[in-house]
C-alpha positions as CSV (number, residue, x, y, z in Angstrom):
1,M,-42.9,214.5,330.2
2,L,-42.9,214.1,326.3
3,H,-39.4,215.8,326.5
4,F,-38.3,213.3,329.5
5,L,-39.3,210.2,327.3
6,S,-37.7,211.3,324.3
7,R,-34.3,211.3,325.8
8,K,-35.0,208.1,327.8
9,Q,-35.5,206.5,324.6
10,R,-32.9,208.0,322.6
11,G,-30.6,206.3,325.6
12,V,-32.0,203.0,325.1
13,G,-31.7,203.1,321.1
14,G,-28.2,204.1,321.8
15,L,-27.1,201.2,324.2
16,M,-28.7,198.4,321.4
17,L,-26.7,199.9,319.2
18,L,-24.1,199.2,321.0
19,A,-24.6,196.3,321.7
20,L,-25.2,195.2,318.4
21,S,-21.8,196.9,316.9
22,S,-20.0,194.5,319.7
23,A,-21.4,191.5,318.7
24,L,-20.7,192.4,315.0
25,L,-17.2,192.9,315.9
26,T,-16.9,189.7,317.9
27,G,-18.3,187.8,314.9
28,C,-15.6,189.4,312.4
29,D,-12.9,188.6,315.4
30,K,-13.7,185.0,315.1
31,Q,-15.0,184.4,311.4
32,P,-11.0,183.8,310.2
33,E,-9.8,181.1,312.8
34,S,-10.8,178.5,310.4
35,E,-8.8,180.0,307.1
36,P,-5.4,179.6,308.2
37,S,-5.8,175.8,308.4
38,T,-7.4,175.6,305.0
39,V,-5.0,178.0,303.2
40,A,-2.1,176.3,305.3
41,D,-3.5,172.7,303.4
42,I,-3.3,173.6,300.2
43,E,-1.0,171.9,298.1
44,R,1.3,173.7,296.1
45,P,3.5,172.5,292.9
46,A,7.3,172.8,293.0
47,R,10.2,171.9,290.9
48,I,11.6,168.9,292.9
49,E,14.9,167.4,292.2
50,Q,16.8,164.8,294.0
51,V,20.0,164.8,295.0
52,Q,22.6,163.1,293.0
53,P,26.1,162.1,294.3
54,L,28.9,164.2,293.2
55,Q,32.3,162.4,291.9
56,S,33.9,165.3,291.2
57,D,37.8,166.5,292.2
58,G,37.3,170.0,291.5
59,L,38.7,169.8,288.3
60,V,37.4,171.4,286.4
61,F,38.0,172.8,282.5
62,N,36.1,175.0,279.6
63,G,36.2,173.1,276.5
64,T,34.2,173.7,273.2
65,V,32.2,171.0,271.2
66,R,33.1,169.9,267.4
67,A,32.7,167.2,265.2
68,A,34.6,164.2,265.6
69,Q,34.5,163.9,261.7
70,R,34.3,167.3,259.6
71,A,36.1,168.5,256.2
72,E,36.4,171.9,254.5
73,L,35.5,171.2,251.2
74,A,37.2,172.7,248.0
75,F,37.7,172.5,244.0
76,K,41.2,171.7,243.5
77,V,41.2,173.7,240.5
78,R,40.4,177.4,239.8
79,G,37.3,178.8,238.5
80,R,34.3,180.6,238.8
81,V,31.5,178.9,240.5
82,D,28.1,178.1,239.1
83,K,25.7,177.2,241.4
84,V,26.1,176.0,245.0
85,L,23.4,173.8,245.9
86,V,23.1,173.6,249.5
87,N,22.9,175.8,252.7
88,E,24.1,176.0,256.0
89,G,22.5,173.6,257.8
90,D,21.3,171.2,255.0
91,R,21.4,167.4,255.9
92,V,23.6,165.9,252.9
93,Q,24.0,162.1,251.7
94,Q,27.6,160.5,250.7
95,G,28.1,161.2,247.0
96,D,25.4,164.6,247.1
97,L,26.5,167.2,244.8
98,L,27.2,170.2,246.9
99,A,28.6,172.7,244.0
100,Q,29.8,173.3,240.3
101,L,32.2,175.1,238.9
102,D,31.5,176.7,235.2
103,D,33.0,173.8,233.1
104,R,33.2,174.8,230.0
105,E,37.1,175.9,230.2
106,F,37.6,172.3,231.0
107,Q,35.4,170.8,228.7
108,T,37.7,172.7,225.9
109,A,40.4,171.4,227.6
110,L,39.6,167.7,227.3
111,G,38.9,168.2,223.6
112,S,42.1,169.1,223.1
113,A,43.6,166.6,225.3
114,R,41.7,163.8,223.4
115,A,42.4,165.2,219.9
116,E,46.7,165.7,220.9
117,Y,46.4,162.2,222.1
118,A,44.2,160.8,219.1
119,S,47.2,162.3,216.5
120,A,50.0,161.0,219.1
121,D,48.3,157.5,219.1
122,A,47.9,157.3,215.3
123,D,51.6,158.5,214.5
124,Y,52.6,155.7,216.9
125,K,50.6,152.7,215.5
126,R,51.8,154.0,211.9
127,G,55.5,154.1,213.0
128,K,55.3,150.3,214.3
129,A,53.7,149.8,211.6
130,I,56.2,150.9,209.2
131,Y,59.3,149.1,211.6
132,D,57.4,145.6,211.9
133,R,57.4,145.6,208.5
134,S,60.7,147.3,206.9
135,Q,62.6,149.1,210.0
136,A,62.3,152.3,207.8
137,I,62.1,154.3,211.0
138,S,64.7,153.6,213.3
139,K,64.0,152.4,216.7
140,S,65.0,155.7,218.8
141,D,62.3,157.4,216.5
142,L,59.8,154.7,217.3
143,E,60.6,155.0,220.9
144,K,60.0,158.7,220.9
145,L,56.8,158.3,219.2
146,A,55.9,156.3,222.1
147,T,56.8,159.2,225.2
148,Q,54.7,161.3,222.7
149,R,51.6,159.0,223.0
150,S,52.8,158.5,227.0
151,L,52.7,162.1,227.4
152,A,49.4,163.0,225.5
153,A,47.8,160.4,227.6
154,N,48.9,161.7,231.0
155,R,47.4,165.4,229.7
156,L,44.2,163.4,228.8
157,K,44.2,161.9,231.9
158,E,44.5,165.5,233.8
159,A,42.2,166.8,231.6
160,Q,39.6,164.5,232.4
161,L,40.4,164.7,236.2
162,A,39.9,168.7,236.2
163,L,36.9,168.7,234.8
164,E,35.8,166.0,237.3
165,E,36.7,168.1,240.1
166,T,34.2,170.9,238.7
167,R,31.9,169.0,240.8
168,L,32.1,168.8,244.5
169,L,30.7,166.1,246.0
170,A,30.1,165.3,249.9
171,P,32.6,162.9,251.3
172,F,30.3,161.6,253.9
173,A,26.9,162.1,255.1
174,G,26.8,165.1,257.6
175,I,25.4,168.6,258.0
176,V,26.5,171.8,256.0
177,G,28.2,174.0,258.9
178,R,29.3,176.3,256.8
179,K,28.6,177.9,253.3
180,L,32.0,180.4,252.5
181,V,31.0,181.6,248.9
182,D,28.1,182.4,246.8
183,D,27.2,181.6,243.2
184,F,29.2,183.8,240.4
185,A,32.2,183.8,242.7
186,Q,35.4,183.3,241.3
187,I,37.7,181.5,243.5
188,G,41.1,179.7,243.9
189,A,42.5,176.5,243.5
190,N,42.0,174.5,247.5
191,Q,39.5,177.6,248.4
192,T,37.4,176.2,251.1
193,L,33.9,176.5,250.0
194,I,31.9,174.1,252.4
195,I,32.3,173.3,255.8
196,L,30.6,170.1,256.2
197,Q,30.6,167.8,259.6
198,N,29.5,165.0,261.1
199,L,26.9,165.2,263.8
200,Q,26.7,161.3,264.4
201,E,29.6,161.6,266.4
202,L,30.9,164.3,268.6
203,E,34.1,165.5,270.6
204,V,35.2,167.6,273.1
205,M,38.3,169.5,273.0
206,I,40.3,171.3,275.8
207,Q,43.3,172.5,277.2
208,V,44.6,170.9,280.3
209,P,47.8,171.8,282.5
210,D,51.1,169.6,282.8
211,K,50.4,168.6,286.3
212,V,47.4,166.8,285.0
213,V,48.9,165.2,282.2
214,L,51.4,164.0,284.6
215,Q,48.8,162.1,286.7
216,N,47.1,160.6,283.7
217,R,44.8,158.4,286.3
218,R,42.6,155.9,284.8
219,D,40.6,155.2,287.6
220,R,39.2,158.7,286.6
221,E,35.9,159.4,285.1
222,V,34.8,162.6,282.7
223,V,31.7,164.0,282.3
224,A,30.8,167.4,280.1
225,R,28.0,169.8,281.0
226,I,26.6,171.7,277.8
227,V,26.1,175.1,278.7
228,G,22.5,176.2,278.6
229,L,21.3,172.5,278.7
230,E,20.3,170.7,282.4
231,Q,22.2,167.3,281.3
232,S,25.5,166.1,281.6
233,F,26.8,163.4,279.5
234,P,30.1,161.2,279.7
235,L,33.2,161.4,278.0
236,T,35.5,159.4,276.7
237,L,39.4,160.2,276.5
238,K,40.6,159.7,272.6
239,F,44.1,161.0,272.9
240,F,46.4,163.9,274.8
241,A,48.7,166.1,272.7
242,T,52.6,165.5,273.3
243,E,53.5,169.1,272.3
244,A,52.4,171.8,274.5
245,D,50.8,175.1,273.4
246,P,53.9,177.3,273.3
247,V,51.7,180.3,274.6
248,T,49.8,178.9,277.1
249,Q,52.0,176.0,277.9
250,T,48.4,173.2,278.2
251,Y,48.0,170.2,276.4
252,Q,45.0,169.7,274.2
253,A,43.1,166.8,275.3
254,I,40.3,165.7,273.2
255,F,37.2,163.3,274.5
256,G,34.7,161.7,272.7
257,L,31.5,162.5,273.8
258,G,28.8,159.9,274.7
259,E,25.6,159.1,273.9
260,K,23.5,162.4,273.7
261,G,20.0,161.0,272.8
262,D,17.8,163.9,271.2
263,A,19.9,166.8,273.0
264,P,20.4,169.7,270.9
265,V,24.3,169.4,271.2
266,L,25.9,171.0,268.3
267,P,29.6,171.8,267.2
268,G,31.0,175.3,268.3
269,M,28.9,175.1,271.8
270,S,30.6,175.7,274.8
271,A,30.9,172.9,277.8
272,Q,32.4,172.2,280.9
273,V,34.4,169.4,281.4
274,F,34.1,168.1,285.2
275,V,37.2,165.6,286.0
276,T,36.0,163.0,288.3
277,S,37.2,159.9,290.7
278,G,35.8,157.1,291.8
279,E,37.2,157.1,295.4
280,S,35.3,160.0,296.3
281,A,31.8,158.6,294.8
282,G,29.1,159.1,297.0
283,K,30.8,161.5,299.7
284,Q,29.7,164.9,298.6
285,V,26.3,165.8,296.6
286,A,26.0,169.0,294.5
287,V,23.1,170.8,293.8
288,P,21.3,174.0,291.9
289,L,22.5,177.5,292.9
290,S,19.1,178.7,292.6
291,A,17.9,175.8,295.4
292,V,20.6,177.4,298.0
293,V,18.8,180.3,300.3
294,P,21.1,182.3,302.7
295,D,19.2,183.8,306.0
296,N,20.3,187.0,307.5
297,Q,22.4,185.4,310.1
298,G,25.2,184.3,307.3
299,Q,23.6,180.5,307.3
300,Q,23.2,178.9,303.9
301,Y,19.6,176.2,303.8
302,V,17.9,174.7,301.7
303,W,14.2,173.5,301.4
304,K,13.8,169.6,301.7
305,V,11.2,167.4,301.3
306,N,10.2,165.2,303.9
307,D,8.3,161.8,303.5
308,E,5.1,163.7,304.3
309,S,6.0,166.0,301.2
310,R,5.9,168.7,303.2
311,A,9.0,171.4,303.1
312,Q,11.4,171.8,305.9
313,R,14.4,173.9,306.4
314,Q,18.0,172.2,306.5
315,D,20.9,174.2,306.9
316,V,23.4,173.1,304.6
317,A,27.5,173.6,304.5
318,V,28.5,175.0,300.6
319,G,31.5,174.7,298.7
320,T,33.3,175.4,295.6
321,L,31.1,176.3,292.7
322,L,30.5,173.8,289.4
323,G,29.2,175.9,286.7
324,N,25.4,176.4,287.6
325,K,25.7,174.0,290.8
326,V,27.4,174.2,294.2
327,V,28.7,171.7,295.8
328,I,27.3,170.4,299.5
329,T,29.4,169.5,301.9
330,Q,27.2,169.1,304.8
331,G,23.6,168.9,305.7
332,L,22.3,166.9,302.2
333,R,22.9,163.1,301.1
334,A,22.2,161.9,297.8
335,G,18.6,160.5,297.5
336,D,16.9,163.5,299.5
337,R,14.8,165.6,297.6
338,I,15.0,169.4,297.5
339,I,12.9,172.3,296.4
340,T,15.0,173.9,293.6
341,A,13.1,176.9,292.3
342,G,10.9,179.5,294.0
343,V,12.5,179.1,297.1
344,R,11.2,182.6,298.4
345,S,8.2,181.5,298.5
346,V,8.8,178.6,300.5
347,H,7.8,178.3,304.0
348,E,8.3,175.7,307.0
349,G,5.7,172.6,306.5
350,M,4.1,174.0,303.7
351,P,2.6,170.8,301.2
352,V,4.2,170.3,298.0
353,R,4.0,168.2,295.4
354,P,6.0,167.6,292.0
355,M,5.5,170.4,289.2
356,G,3.4,168.9,286.5
357,E,1.7,166.5,288.6
358,S,-2.3,167.2,289.3
359,G,-3.5,167.7,293.1
360,E,-6.2,165.6,294.3
């Protein structure tokens, strides 16, 4: 009897354990049902940009930024550099002393020229007094004395100018772009010592083919995108070269760079120049390449942000590459908002907010 009861008790206990396990499993299956809605409603920060109209005619040229006002500064006389007072990147004002030659030879030459002129001037004055008083010397002799004095005066002026040329002054306010010679170096006359640039006025130089020069349409606008900067700058045509490069058969075109604000644009930077036309305004748009996502069906799409600030897939047709952007020929229009970074982690209907804004 005791043996029977123990087996029965064990059976009841097993049934109770099985019922309890089922209840626990059922509870675990039901618990996550409320979580997806909570996670899906979390607003995620995203880089959102507004699509801008494209006015490009598809003409893109590579160019180089340079200073509109620049000078290669050199001493007009040869000598030994005593000191260079500036370094690359220094800002200078007009008239500032940039470098100095050892001027001892020039001081000596100036002293000799002064003595020579003083002697020639004294001889002329003495001869003139004699001629006026008694004409004891001929007029031709007096003219020789006058010529010698004039020659001595010229040599004195040359010595003075040579001494002045031992001081290299800034012809305009600007930035020292390059320093090519160090202290105590021996240099020749007109050897470039410093390159000075005025960064207040910049220009972009490109090479264009003859067909662009022949078109020369005045309704076109030109913008430049500096490599490494996420902004564009308007350009104004300054002049075309009238003679083609003998090797490339292209013409040099110089454009003035518009207001750049605080953008760190410097001479030597690479630029992409886009020729635009008012006739095509608003017909196409361009978006960053990072915004376009390919799917496994060969379709391209972007994540568009709708009026409810939720991500919505938008299929697009892509066109020409323009630097780090691509032309969108179908699917978007100017004013649309799209996500331009982290697009792989976006899903349909995900609530988003512009990066940098605080969520509620």
